[in-house]
N, C-alpha and C positions, 0 to 999 in steps of 0.2 A: 504494500500500500504506500502511496505517496501522500505527503502532507503539504498543503499550500496555505500561506497566510495572506489574507487580504489587508492591504495597507490603506490608511487614509492619506490625505494630502500632506500630512506632517510625518509620514512613515511610521505611524502608530498602528499596531496590529489590531484589527477590528474583529476578525474571526479567523479560525483555522479549520480547514475542511480536509477530509480524507478522500482520495480518489483511487480508483483501481490502477494497478500497474499496467493493465491493458491499454490504458490511455497514454501513459507516459513513455512506454517502451516501444522501440522500433528496432528490429534486427538485434535483439538482446542488448540494446543500449538505452539507458534512460535519457530522455531528452526533456529538459525542464520546460522548454517553450511549448511542447505539446500539452503539458499540464496547465500552463498559463492560458493557452488558447481555449482549453476545455473550461476552465474556471470563468473566463470572460464570456463564453457561450451561455453559461448558466446565470451569471450575475450581471452581465453587461460589459460592453466594450470599454466603458469609461472607468472600470475598476482596475486596481493594481494588485498583482499577485506575485509572490516570491515563494519558492519552494523552501521548506524547512525540514530538518531532520529530527525525527522522534528520538533517535539514538544519539543525537548531538554529533553526528559524523561530519557535518559541515555547517558553516555559518555560526560557529561558536556554540550555540545552544538552540534548543527547540523554541519556536516562537510561541509566546503566551499572549492572550488578549491583554492589551495595555502595555506590552513591551514595545520596543522600537526597533526599526531596522536602520542600521548605519550603512548606507549605500557605499560610502567611500571605502570602508574597511570590510564590507560584505559580511557583516555579523548582525545577529539579533542580540539586543541588550535588554535585560529585564528592567522593569521599572525600579527606581531606587526604593529600597525599603524604608529609608528615612531621608529627610531633606538634607541633613548634615553629611551624609555619606558621599564619598567621591569615587568616580570611576577610575580604576587603575589601568595600566597599559595592557592588561589581559582582558579588558572589558568586563571586569567584575567590580561590584560595589564594595568599598571598604569603609569601615568606621574611621572617624578622624583620630581615634585612639585605639591602639592594638588590643585585641582580646587578651585578657589575663591568662597567663600560662601556668597557673598554680594548681591545676587539677580540679578546681571547683567549677560550678556552673554559673554562668552570668547571662543576663539579658540586657539589651541596649535600652538606655533611658534617654530618649530624645530631648526631654526637657532640660536635663542636666548635662547632656552630651558626655555621658559616662556609662560604664558597665556596672550594673547593680547585681550583687550576689543574690542568687536564687536560694531562698531558704524554704524548706519544706515543713 
Protein backbone atom coordinates (compact mmCIF):
# COMPACT_ATOMS: atom_id res chain seq x y z
CA UNK A 1 0.00 0.00 0.00
CA UNK A 2 1.13 3.54 -0.76
CA UNK A 3 0.44 6.55 1.45
CA UNK A 4 -0.09 10.08 0.16
CA UNK A 5 -0.42 13.31 2.11
CA UNK A 6 -2.55 16.19 0.92
CA UNK A 7 -0.95 19.58 1.58
CA UNK A 8 -2.59 22.97 1.89
CA UNK A 9 -1.11 26.18 0.44
CA UNK A 10 1.27 26.41 3.44
CA UNK A 11 2.48 22.79 3.03
CA UNK A 12 0.58 21.64 6.12
CA UNK A 13 -0.75 18.08 5.94
CA UNK A 14 -4.54 18.05 5.71
CA UNK A 15 -5.12 14.33 5.30
CA UNK A 16 -3.29 11.11 4.50
CA UNK A 17 -4.81 8.44 2.31
CA UNK A 18 -3.81 4.91 1.40
CA UNK A 19 -3.97 3.66 -2.16
CA UNK A 20 -3.27 0.32 -3.74
CA UNK A 21 0.18 -0.50 -5.06
CA UNK A 22 -1.62 -1.40 -8.31
CA UNK A 23 -1.99 2.34 -8.82
CA UNK A 24 1.59 3.37 -8.09
CA UNK A 25 3.57 0.51 -9.62
CA UNK A 26 4.49 0.09 -13.26
CA UNK A 27 6.88 -2.65 -14.43
CA UNK A 28 7.73 -3.51 -10.78
CA UNK A 29 8.79 0.10 -10.10
CA UNK A 30 6.95 2.50 -7.82
CA UNK A 31 6.21 5.80 -9.53
CA UNK A 32 5.12 8.57 -7.19
CA UNK A 33 3.57 10.63 -9.96
CA UNK A 34 1.09 7.84 -10.70
CA UNK A 35 -0.15 8.08 -7.11
CA UNK A 36 -0.30 11.87 -7.26
CA UNK A 37 -2.33 11.72 -10.47
CA UNK A 38 -4.70 9.20 -8.88
CA UNK A 39 -5.19 11.38 -5.78
CA UNK A 40 -5.90 14.41 -7.97
CA UNK A 41 -8.46 12.39 -9.92
CA UNK A 42 -10.28 11.70 -6.65
CA UNK A 43 -9.93 15.06 -4.88
CA UNK A 44 -9.39 17.60 -7.64
CA UNK A 45 -6.65 18.82 -9.91
CA UNK A 46 -6.10 21.84 -7.66
CA UNK A 47 -4.95 19.65 -4.73
CA UNK A 48 -1.31 19.00 -3.79
CA UNK A 49 -0.09 15.51 -2.86
CA UNK A 50 3.23 14.08 -1.70
CA UNK A 51 3.99 10.45 -1.01
CA UNK A 52 4.89 9.56 2.56
CA UNK A 53 6.37 6.40 4.07
CA UNK A 54 4.51 4.59 6.82
CA UNK A 55 7.83 2.96 7.78
CA UNK A 56 9.78 6.24 7.64
CA UNK A 57 11.84 4.91 4.71
CA UNK A 58 11.94 8.29 3.01
CA UNK A 59 11.13 11.95 3.69
CA UNK A 60 12.30 11.64 7.32
CA UNK A 61 9.04 10.49 8.85
CA UNK A 62 5.45 9.59 8.15
CA UNK A 63 3.21 12.57 7.45
CA UNK A 64 0.70 13.29 10.20
CA UNK A 65 -2.24 15.66 9.99
CA UNK A 66 -0.92 19.02 11.13
CA UNK A 67 2.70 18.23 10.29
CA UNK A 68 4.43 20.18 7.55
CA UNK A 69 6.30 19.31 4.40
CA UNK A 70 9.65 21.05 3.88
CA UNK A 71 9.98 21.06 0.12
CA UNK A 72 13.57 22.35 0.16
CA UNK A 73 14.81 19.46 2.30
CA UNK A 74 12.19 16.96 1.07
CA UNK A 75 11.11 15.97 4.60
CA UNK A 76 7.96 15.89 6.70
CA UNK A 77 8.28 17.67 10.03
CA UNK A 78 5.97 17.01 12.95
CA UNK A 79 4.21 19.97 14.52
CA UNK A 80 6.25 21.31 17.45
CA UNK A 81 5.17 19.80 20.77
CA UNK A 82 5.72 23.16 22.53
CA UNK A 83 6.30 26.73 21.38
CA UNK A 84 9.72 26.95 23.02
CA UNK A 85 11.17 23.88 21.30
CA UNK A 86 13.51 24.35 18.35
CA UNK A 87 14.05 22.30 15.22
CA UNK A 88 17.51 20.71 15.07
CA UNK A 89 19.59 19.87 12.00
CA UNK A 90 18.00 16.40 11.85
CA UNK A 91 14.51 17.95 11.64
CA UNK A 92 13.56 16.82 15.15
CA UNK A 93 12.20 19.11 17.87
CA UNK A 94 14.37 19.69 20.94
CA UNK A 95 13.63 21.33 24.24
CA UNK A 96 15.70 24.43 24.99
CA UNK A 97 17.09 22.52 27.99
CA UNK A 98 18.41 18.98 27.65
CA UNK A 99 16.42 16.15 29.22
CA UNK A 100 17.98 15.19 32.61
CA UNK A 101 20.10 12.05 32.45
CA UNK A 102 19.70 10.87 36.05
CA UNK A 103 17.47 7.83 35.42
CA UNK A 104 14.30 9.51 36.67
CA UNK A 105 11.23 10.41 34.61
CA UNK A 106 10.45 14.00 33.69
CA UNK A 107 7.86 15.90 31.70
CA UNK A 108 8.28 19.23 29.98
CA UNK A 109 6.73 22.27 31.67
CA UNK A 110 6.18 24.92 29.01
CA UNK A 111 5.24 27.59 31.54
CA UNK A 112 8.57 27.38 33.38
CA UNK A 113 10.56 26.11 30.37
CA UNK A 114 11.99 23.30 32.45
CA UNK A 115 11.72 19.58 33.10
CA UNK A 116 9.51 18.60 36.04
CA UNK A 117 10.14 15.37 37.90
CA UNK A 118 7.24 12.93 37.56
CA UNK A 119 6.23 11.67 40.97
CA UNK A 120 3.81 8.81 41.34
